[in-house]
Every structure is written in C-alpha cells, then in structure tokens.
C-alpha positions, 0 to 999 in steps of 0.5 A: 439550493443544492449541496454543491452550490452551498459548498461553493458559497462556504468556500467563497466565504473563506476567500477561495475561488471556486468553479463548476467542474465536470468529469469528461469521459475519455474512455470506458472507466476513465474520466478527465476533470475539467471546468464546465465553463471556460473563461471566454464564455464567463468572466475571463478567468480560468474555468470561469472561477469566481468567489462572487456569491451572486455569480455562484448563485447562478452556477449549478442551475443547468447541471445541478450535480456537477462537482465543485472545483477548487483552484490551487496555487497563488490564486487561492494561497494553498497547494494540495498534496494528493496521496494515492491509495493502492486501490485504483492507482498505480502506486501506494502513496501511503507507503511513500508518505510513511517513508517521508514521515519516518525520515523527516517528521510527521505532517502537521494537522491541517485541512484534509479531504478524501476522494472516493478511492480513499486518496487523501488531500492535504491542504497547505498554505502557500509561502509568500512569493513561492510557486509550487509546480503541479507534479506526479511522483516527483518528490524525492525521498532520498537519493534516487528513491521517489515518493511514488503515488504522491502528487502535488497540485500547485500553480494552475492546478485544481482539485475536486472538493466535497461533496462532489460525487464521482461517476463511478461511485463514491463521494468526496468528503472533508475529514476535518474542519481545521484551518490550513496549516503551514507546510513543514520546512522539509516538505517545502524543500522537497516540493518541485517548484515552477520553472524547475525541471526535475529528472524522474530517476528510478526507485530503489524499492520493491515494485509491486504489480497491481494488475492481477493475472487473470486466467479465463480459459476454463475446462469445458466441464467446469465452465458448464457447471458454473453456468448452471450455478449462475445466479447462485453466487458462482461466477463464470469469471474465476477471479470472482469466485474467491475462497481463501486458501489459508493453508497455502497462505500460511505455507507461503509466509512460512517460507518468505523471509523477513530479515528486518525488511524496510517498510515498503517491502513489509507493506507489500507482503502485508497487502498480499496477505490481506488480499489473499485472505480477504482481510480476515482475522486469520489473515491478520494473525498470519501477518503478525506471525510473519512480521515477528520474524523481524526485530522491527516487529511492532504489534500496534503498527501491524494492527494499524496497517491492517486497519488502513488496508481494510479501509482502502483495500488493494482490489487490483492486486493479486495477493496470493500470486505475490506470496507464491512468487516470494515463497518460490524465491526463498524456498523452491520446495515451499509447497511441501515444506517440512519445517523440522526436516528443513531445520535438521538439514540446515543444522547438519551442515552447520558446525557448532559455534558457541557465539551462534548458540543463543541465536540458533536455539531461539530460532529453533524454539520459535519454529518448533517450540519445545519439540525442537530441543532435541535438534538443538542438543544434537547440534551441540547446543546447551542452555535450551531454557535460556533460548527465548521465542521473541521477535527476530527469532526464526528459522531464517537465522539458521538458513542464513548461517547454513547458506554462508557455511555450506549451501549444499544443505538445500540438496540434503533437505530436498533428498530427505523430502523426496525420500519421505524421511519421517520428521 
C-alpha cells in the first residue's frame, strides 16, 4: 500500500475528509492544485472527498503518486493559516507573523506542516457556527498595514498534506503530531469571515522587490572566456557566478543607518546581507555589526533570524543590489567612505553641546575606537573614558545632529574626499 493512501487512512481515522489531489500545469514552472476526481464522477461531494476507508482503499491506484488533499472549513472543523516564505513567493509572511505576534501574542502550539518551499501551515480548530473565508494577505495587523504573505484556507478551501511531493521537487512534511488547538481570540477577531468583503488597503512598511535584476549582455571577450570554461563551474549567466564581495557589503552596511528600525525593515537588510554574502559566517558578523547601531539590538534574535533565513533562503532576492540602493540613499559617497574624515567633517559643523557630549563620544568610540579620542577632544568633549561603545552608539547619531544643525557638512566631507585629505 503506498504512502499517500496510508496517510489518507490515518487522516480519515482522525475523522477528516480527504481527497486525491493533483498539480495541474498552467504554464512553465506553475501548477494549480485541484482534485483528481470531481463529485459528479464519484460520490457527489467536492473533489470526491471521503473518509470511508473502503473508498480510500480504491484511490491512488491509477495515479499512486498523486498528492493528498485535505478540505478546510466546517467539513473538517478546522482552518489553516498559511505563512509564506520570501523564497518562491511575493512576500515574506514570517515578517508579518512576527509583527502580529509582537503586538497580540504568540500563536499557541498546534498541528503544523511545512510545504516544499518552507511555508508553514498552522492548523486551528474552527469555532462552532463560524465560517472562515479563504483569503490572501487580508489579515490586518494595524491601521492600513496588511499581513502580506499570510493566507487563510477556510470554507470551501483545501491544503495539500504530507507526504505529498511537488512537481518542482520537495515534499510536504508534518512538523509535529500535536492535536489541533483553538485559535487565540485575537486571531479569530482578525480573520476575514465568509460573507464579509474586506477592502485591501496599502501597506505602511518597506516593500522589497524579490525579483532580481539580471544583466545578460556580456562583453564578447568575457562571454568567449566563459564558454571555454563551461563545465568547470563557470556559467554563461552572470548571476550564476556568485562570488561574495565582502568588502563592498561591509562598506554598504557602514553607510546604511539603523535608527531603531522596525522589524520589517531590519529583516529586509538581514535578508539582503544573507543573500549578498551567501549566508556565510562573515555575513552573520556583518549583520551583528550593523544591528548594533540600534538600541533594539538583540544578539540571540539576530542569530535566530539568520538561522531561519538559512533554512528558507531568499533565492529570488538581489541582496547586493538592495544594499547598494540603501547605501546610496544614506551616503552618495559610500563607495569611497573614509569614516574618520566623515566624522571629522560632521563635528566641524556641529557646535559643542554638553547635553550631547556623552552620545557623541560614545558614537565616536563605536566607529573609531581609541583612535577617535583626539577628534572628540578637539570638538570640545571631555570624559572620554566614560564614553561606552554599546548598542545604539554609532556614527548615525553624529550625522543626524550635524544634519539638523548644518546640512552643508556633506559638502565639506566631499571636498576633503576629492582633495585626498589624509585621515
């Protein structure tokens, strides 16, 4: 007896309706999930669903590798919250889930499954008399901000269940064998319900394009060289020849501010660093260094997020391009950055203010270490030994203060760079 039929019988033993599903190709690389049999040709129920062991025994005979489908909604008494990954999907649903849990509380332990792309299926018991609508990114976090990447499968919906396989590779799997839990009250309140049409408002956070920008026009000489090396680990497609440029990543991250960013924007940069460095240990160190610019810095959370991204990497995400865009927005001269000159120029236009003394001193120490004491003293500061290099202490503080007092300090910095002033 094949694995899919065994799994169907196990689900039926739990009192669930099941059906034999299939992936129907609609275009290259895309498939629709649907039932193999219609109710008209079988028992009159949607997709020919059943929980009769004798009927299940007759399924998966002609098509033994067909996936296992589970109807959601009142027919089985549960609904499913589907949280997408950034890889292979338009949005990173885990970023939205994190925002929801931070605001309303964590989801309780419940039966969970994972799709081949890394998406998570959370199963929750359907409250008596309630009908949950199938929806995509319609849950509202707050105000006009939607939970992008979080879908709900409810009345009339379905999910593919383990041990089903996807045509493009990978297998669905159960993550635990827990009983299906009751959904928390806040989630029930947020769920779109059948018969309710909810407008899809815009979002209030940084959008990240997950489509890489690919340049295919190669220099003819370079193209010929790559063709010669074909089969030796060199690809004619430039994006396939990935060699991390750690120096450029470090320069970009040095320029990108982190003034206590929200989780979504922080996660965007974390994914960009991961992708630009190939998920390496050096990349994690860079993420820690950049995250320390914020008073929200949490080393354990940073490690956890890196591990999560490593499990479900953003394969359709141009990390270096994203870092470059953010760096240019913050500092047009980021590629030839001289940190000491930059701080020197900012302090030259920033009058001494005793109330800012500790913040400026700590920022100088964080950027330049002990070699920055002379700049701090020349500015008029005292108490260098009491200035501490800790989370939230970075050059961003100095640049912000200088911007507020005299934005022309950037012109001074540029002139010093152009003149090659020694640091």
